[in-house]
PyMOL CGO cylinders between C-alpha atoms (Angstrom):
from pymol import cmd
from pymol.cgo import CYLINDER

trace = [
    CYLINDER, 0.00, 0.01, -0.01, 1.39, 3.38, -0.90, 0.3, 1, 1, 1, 1, 1, 1,
    CYLINDER, 1.39, 3.38, -0.90, 0.77, 5.14, 2.36, 0.3, 1, 1, 1, 1, 1, 1,
    CYLINDER, 0.77, 5.14, 2.36, -1.06, 3.80, 5.39, 0.3, 1, 1, 1, 1, 1, 1,
    CYLINDER, -1.06, 3.80, 5.39, -1.86, 7.32, 6.55, 0.3, 1, 1, 1, 1, 1, 1,
    CYLINDER, -1.86, 7.32, 6.55, -4.03, 7.80, 3.48, 0.3, 1, 1, 1, 1, 1, 1,
    CYLINDER, -4.03, 7.80, 3.48, -7.58, 6.49, 3.54, 0.3, 1, 1, 1, 1, 1, 1,
    CYLINDER, -7.58, 6.49, 3.54, -10.74, 6.87, 1.47, 0.3, 1, 1, 1, 1, 1, 1,
    CYLINDER, -10.74, 6.87, 1.47, -14.43, 6.90, 2.25, 0.3, 1, 1, 1, 1, 1, 1,
    CYLINDER, -14.43, 6.90, 2.25, -15.61, 3.87, 0.26, 0.3, 1, 1, 1, 1, 1, 1,
    CYLINDER, -15.61, 3.87, 0.26, -19.07, 3.95, -1.28, 0.3, 1, 1, 1, 1, 1, 1,
    CYLINDER, -19.07, 3.95, -1.28, -20.59, 2.64, -4.49, 0.3, 1, 1, 1, 1, 1, 1,
    CYLINDER, -20.59, 2.64, -4.49, -21.32, 6.25, -5.42, 0.3, 1, 1, 1, 1, 1, 1,
    CYLINDER, -21.32, 6.25, -5.42, -17.63, 7.20, -5.67, 0.3, 1, 1, 1, 1, 1, 1,
    CYLINDER, -17.63, 7.20, -5.67, -15.80, 7.77, -8.91, 0.3, 1, 1, 1, 1, 1, 1,
    CYLINDER, -15.80, 7.77, -8.91, -13.42, 4.89, -9.63, 0.3, 1, 1, 1, 1, 1, 1,
    CYLINDER, -13.42, 4.89, -9.63, -15.13, 2.56, -7.16, 0.3, 1, 1, 1, 1, 1, 1,
    CYLINDER, -15.13, 2.56, -7.16, -14.85, -0.50, -9.39, 0.3, 1, 1, 1, 1, 1, 1,
    CYLINDER, -14.85, -0.50, -9.39, -11.53, 0.41, -11.02, 0.3, 1, 1, 1, 1, 1, 1,
    CYLINDER, -11.53, 0.41, -11.02, -10.38, -0.84, -13.51, 0.3, 1, 1, 1, 1, 1, 1,
    CYLINDER, -10.38, -0.84, -13.51, -13.73, -2.40, -14.54, 0.3, 1, 1, 1, 1, 1, 1,
    CYLINDER, -13.73, -2.40, -14.54, -16.16, 0.42, -13.96, 0.3, 1, 1, 1, 1, 1, 1,
    CYLINDER, -16.16, 0.42, -13.96, -19.13, -1.16, -15.72, 0.3, 1, 1, 1, 1, 1, 1,
    CYLINDER, -19.13, -1.16, -15.72, -21.13, -4.07, -14.36, 0.3, 1, 1, 1, 1, 1, 1,
    CYLINDER, -21.13, -4.07, -14.36, -20.18, -6.67, -11.75, 0.3, 1, 1, 1, 1, 1, 1,
    CYLINDER, -20.18, -6.67, -11.75, -16.85, -7.66, -13.35, 0.3, 1, 1, 1, 1, 1, 1,
    CYLINDER, -16.85, -7.66, -13.35, -14.55, -6.82, -10.40, 0.3, 1, 1, 1, 1, 1, 1,
    CYLINDER, -14.55, -6.82, -10.40, -10.97, -8.02, -10.71, 0.3, 1, 1, 1, 1, 1, 1,
    CYLINDER, -10.97, -8.02, -10.71, -9.44, -5.75, -8.09, 0.3, 1, 1, 1, 1, 1, 1,
    CYLINDER, -9.44, -5.75, -8.09, -11.41, -6.26, -4.86, 0.3, 1, 1, 1, 1, 1, 1,
    CYLINDER, -11.41, -6.26, -4.86, -8.69, -4.51, -2.87, 0.3, 1, 1, 1, 1, 1, 1,
    CYLINDER, -8.69, -4.51, -2.87, -8.59, -1.44, -5.11, 0.3, 1, 1, 1, 1, 1, 1,
    CYLINDER, -8.59, -1.44, -5.11, -6.60, 1.25, -3.32, 0.3, 1, 1, 1, 1, 1, 1,
    CYLINDER, -6.60, 1.25, -3.32, -6.21, 3.81, -6.12, 0.3, 1, 1, 1, 1, 1, 1,
    CYLINDER, -6.21, 3.81, -6.12, -8.45, 6.32, -4.33, 0.3, 1, 1, 1, 1, 1, 1,
    CYLINDER, -8.45, 6.32, -4.33, -5.90, 6.76, -1.54, 0.3, 1, 1, 1, 1, 1, 1,
    CYLINDER, -5.90, 6.76, -1.54, -2.92, 7.67, -3.70, 0.3, 1, 1, 1, 1, 1, 1,
    CYLINDER, -2.92, 7.67, -3.70, -1.93, 11.16, -2.65, 0.3, 1, 1, 1, 1, 1, 1,
    CYLINDER, -1.93, 11.16, -2.65, -2.40, 14.01, -5.13, 0.3, 1, 1, 1, 1, 1, 1,
    CYLINDER, -2.40, 14.01, -5.13, 0.48, 16.45, -4.82, 0.3, 1, 1, 1, 1, 1, 1,
    CYLINDER, 0.48, 16.45, -4.82, 0.38, 20.14, -5.76, 0.3, 1, 1, 1, 1, 1, 1,
    CYLINDER, 0.38, 20.14, -5.76, 3.92, 20.04, -7.21, 0.3, 1, 1, 1, 1, 1, 1,
    CYLINDER, 3.92, 20.04, -7.21, 2.94, 17.39, -9.79, 0.3, 1, 1, 1, 1, 1, 1,
    CYLINDER, 2.94, 17.39, -9.79, 1.21, 20.09, -11.84, 0.3, 1, 1, 1, 1, 1, 1,
    CYLINDER, 1.21, 20.09, -11.84, -2.04, 18.19, -12.20, 0.3, 1, 1, 1, 1, 1, 1,
    CYLINDER, -2.04, 18.19, -12.20, -4.99, 19.80, -14.00, 0.3, 1, 1, 1, 1, 1, 1,
    CYLINDER, -4.99, 19.80, -14.00, -8.73, 19.54, -13.30, 0.3, 1, 1, 1, 1, 1, 1,
    CYLINDER, -8.73, 19.54, -13.30, -8.87, 16.24, -15.22, 0.3, 1, 1, 1, 1, 1, 1,
    CYLINDER, -8.87, 16.24, -15.22, -6.53, 14.60, -12.70, 0.3, 1, 1, 1, 1, 1, 1,
    CYLINDER, -6.53, 14.60, -12.70, -7.92, 16.30, -9.57, 0.3, 1, 1, 1, 1, 1, 1,
    CYLINDER, -7.92, 16.30, -9.57, -11.63, 15.77, -10.21, 0.3, 1, 1, 1, 1, 1, 1,
    CYLINDER, -11.63, 15.77, -10.21, -12.77, 12.55, -8.57, 0.3, 1, 1, 1, 1, 1, 1,
    CYLINDER, -12.77, 12.55, -8.57, -9.12, 11.74, -7.80, 0.3, 1, 1, 1, 1, 1, 1,
    CYLINDER, -9.12, 11.74, -7.80, -8.37, 11.28, -11.49, 0.3, 1, 1, 1, 1, 1, 1,
    CYLINDER, -8.37, 11.28, -11.49, -11.50, 9.26, -12.20, 0.3, 1, 1, 1, 1, 1, 1,
    CYLINDER, -11.50, 9.26, -12.20, -13.56, 11.83, -14.09, 0.3, 1, 1, 1, 1, 1, 1,
    CYLINDER, -13.56, 11.83, -14.09, -14.18, 9.25, -16.81, 0.3, 1, 1, 1, 1, 1, 1,
    CYLINDER, -14.18, 9.25, -16.81, -14.99, 6.45, -14.35, 0.3, 1, 1, 1, 1, 1, 1,
    CYLINDER, -14.99, 6.45, -14.35, -18.28, 7.61, -12.82, 0.3, 1, 1, 1, 1, 1, 1,
    CYLINDER, -18.28, 7.61, -12.82, -20.42, 5.44, -10.51, 0.3, 1, 1, 1, 1, 1, 1,
    CYLINDER, -20.42, 5.44, -10.51, -22.69, 2.89, -12.11, 0.3, 1, 1, 1, 1, 1, 1,
    CYLINDER, -22.69, 2.89, -12.11, -26.23, 4.00, -12.94, 0.3, 1, 1, 1, 1, 1, 1,
    CYLINDER, -26.23, 4.00, -12.94, -28.27, 4.19, -9.75, 0.3, 1, 1, 1, 1, 1, 1,
    CYLINDER, -28.27, 4.19, -9.75, -25.26, 4.12, -7.41, 0.3, 1, 1, 1, 1, 1, 1,
    CYLINDER, -25.26, 4.12, -7.41, -24.85, 7.32, -5.45, 0.3, 1, 1, 1, 1, 1, 1,
    CYLINDER, -24.85, 7.32, -5.45, -23.89, 8.47, -1.96, 0.3, 1, 1, 1, 1, 1, 1,
    CYLINDER, -23.89, 8.47, -1.96, -26.58, 10.13, 0.10, 0.3, 1, 1, 1, 1, 1, 1,
    CYLINDER, -26.58, 10.13, 0.10, -25.23, 12.79, 2.45, 0.3, 1, 1, 1, 1, 1, 1,
    CYLINDER, -25.23, 12.79, 2.45, -28.10, 13.93, 4.68, 0.3, 1, 1, 1, 1, 1, 1,
    CYLINDER, -28.10, 13.93, 4.68, -28.15, 17.73, 5.24, 0.3, 1, 1, 1, 1, 1, 1,
    CYLINDER, -28.15, 17.73, 5.24, -27.76, 18.36, 8.94, 0.3, 1, 1, 1, 1, 1, 1,
    CYLINDER, -27.76, 18.36, 8.94, -27.63, 14.64, 9.62, 0.3, 1, 1, 1, 1, 1, 1,
    CYLINDER, -27.63, 14.64, 9.62, -25.00, 11.97, 10.07, 0.3, 1, 1, 1, 1, 1, 1,
    CYLINDER, -25.00, 11.97, 10.07, -23.32, 9.81, 7.47, 0.3, 1, 1, 1, 1, 1, 1,
    CYLINDER, -23.32, 9.81, 7.47, -21.64, 6.59, 8.50, 0.3, 1, 1, 1, 1, 1, 1,
    CYLINDER, -21.64, 6.59, 8.50, -19.24, 5.41, 5.86, 0.3, 1, 1, 1, 1, 1, 1,
    CYLINDER, -19.24, 5.41, 5.86, -16.48, 2.86, 5.49, 0.3, 1, 1, 1, 1, 1, 1,
    CYLINDER, -16.48, 2.86, 5.49, -12.98, 4.30, 5.79, 0.3, 1, 1, 1, 1, 1, 1,
    CYLINDER, -12.98, 4.30, 5.79, -10.09, 2.15, 4.72, 0.3, 1, 1, 1, 1, 1, 1,
    CYLINDER, -10.09, 2.15, 4.72, -6.82, 2.27, 2.79, 0.3, 1, 1, 1, 1, 1, 1,
    CYLINDER, -6.82, 2.27, 2.79, -8.25, -0.17, 0.22, 0.3, 1, 1, 1, 1, 1, 1,
    CYLINDER, -8.25, -0.17, 0.22, -11.60, -1.56, -0.77, 0.3, 1, 1, 1, 1, 1, 1,
    CYLINDER, -11.60, -1.56, -0.77, -10.70, -4.96, 0.64, 0.3, 1, 1, 1, 1, 1, 1,
    CYLINDER, -10.70, -4.96, 0.64, -11.16, -3.79, 4.23, 0.3, 1, 1, 1, 1, 1, 1,
    CYLINDER, -11.16, -3.79, 4.23, -14.78, -2.82, 3.67, 0.3, 1, 1, 1, 1, 1, 1,
    CYLINDER, -14.78, -2.82, 3.67, -18.05, -4.63, 3.12, 0.3, 1, 1, 1, 1, 1, 1,
    CYLINDER, -18.05, -4.63, 3.12, -17.36, -4.04, -0.60, 0.3, 1, 1, 1, 1, 1, 1,
    CYLINDER, -17.36, -4.04, -0.60, -14.51, -6.59, -0.50, 0.3, 1, 1, 1, 1, 1, 1,
    CYLINDER, -14.51, -6.59, -0.50, -14.47, -9.91, -2.34, 0.3, 1, 1, 1, 1, 1, 1,
    CYLINDER, -14.47, -9.91, -2.34, -17.62, -11.77, -1.27, 0.3, 1, 1, 1, 1, 1, 1,
    CYLINDER, -17.62, -11.77, -1.27, -15.60, -15.02, -0.98, 0.3, 1, 1, 1, 1, 1, 1,
    CYLINDER, -15.60, -15.02, -0.98, -13.62, -13.57, 1.95, 0.3, 1, 1, 1, 1, 1, 1,
    CYLINDER, -13.62, -13.57, 1.95, -15.20, -14.76, 5.17, 0.3, 1, 1, 1, 1, 1, 1,
    CYLINDER, -15.20, -14.76, 5.17, -12.87, -13.42, 7.83, 0.3, 1, 1, 1, 1, 1, 1,
    CYLINDER, -12.87, -13.42, 7.83, -14.36, -10.69, 10.04, 0.3, 1, 1, 1, 1, 1, 1,
    CYLINDER, -14.36, -10.69, 10.04, -13.91, -7.10, 8.94, 0.3, 1, 1, 1, 1, 1, 1,
    CYLINDER, -13.91, -7.10, 8.94, -11.03, -5.27, 10.65, 0.3, 1, 1, 1, 1, 1, 1,
    CYLINDER, -11.03, -5.27, 10.65, -11.83, -2.99, 13.55, 0.3, 1, 1, 1, 1, 1, 1,
    CYLINDER, -11.83, -2.99, 13.55, -9.30, -0.27, 12.73, 0.3, 1, 1, 1, 1, 1, 1,
    CYLINDER, -9.30, -0.27, 12.73, -8.66, 1.31, 9.34, 0.3, 1, 1, 1, 1, 1, 1,
    CYLINDER, -8.66, 1.31, 9.34, -5.52, -0.06, 7.68, 0.3, 1, 1, 1, 1, 1, 1,
    CYLINDER, -5.52, -0.06, 7.68, -4.50, -2.05, 10.74, 0.3, 1, 1, 1, 1, 1, 1,
    CYLINDER, -4.50, -2.05, 10.74, -3.54, -5.18, 8.75, 0.3, 1, 1, 1, 1, 1, 1,
    CYLINDER, -3.54, -5.18, 8.75, -2.12, -5.98, 5.36, 0.3, 1, 1, 1, 1, 1, 1,
    CYLINDER, -2.12, -5.98, 5.36, -4.69, -7.40, 2.98, 0.3, 1, 1, 1, 1, 1, 1,
    CYLINDER, -4.69, -7.40, 2.98, -2.29, -8.72, 0.44, 0.3, 1, 1, 1, 1, 1, 1,
]
cmd.load_cgo(trace, "trace")
């Protein structure tokens, strides 16, 4: 993992959620961690790279969106890779970790 101090809020409504296979249920990277790669000012990135963490062309699937209640509370899944969330490979049966990025997932 590139940096265990970097985490993402994982949700089906995020851009790049199913990277690299953004369409359908064809997931080959259950522990996708591209969303946590730091974006650095000195790299001279433009809006195309900054928007959605570089995933402007990888929007959520139709019907998948994150609901953020105004004045309410949102409970999300924070982890350094998708594999530590309920969005991990459904064949994995071990309990979910208690602390974000507390163990290596491969």
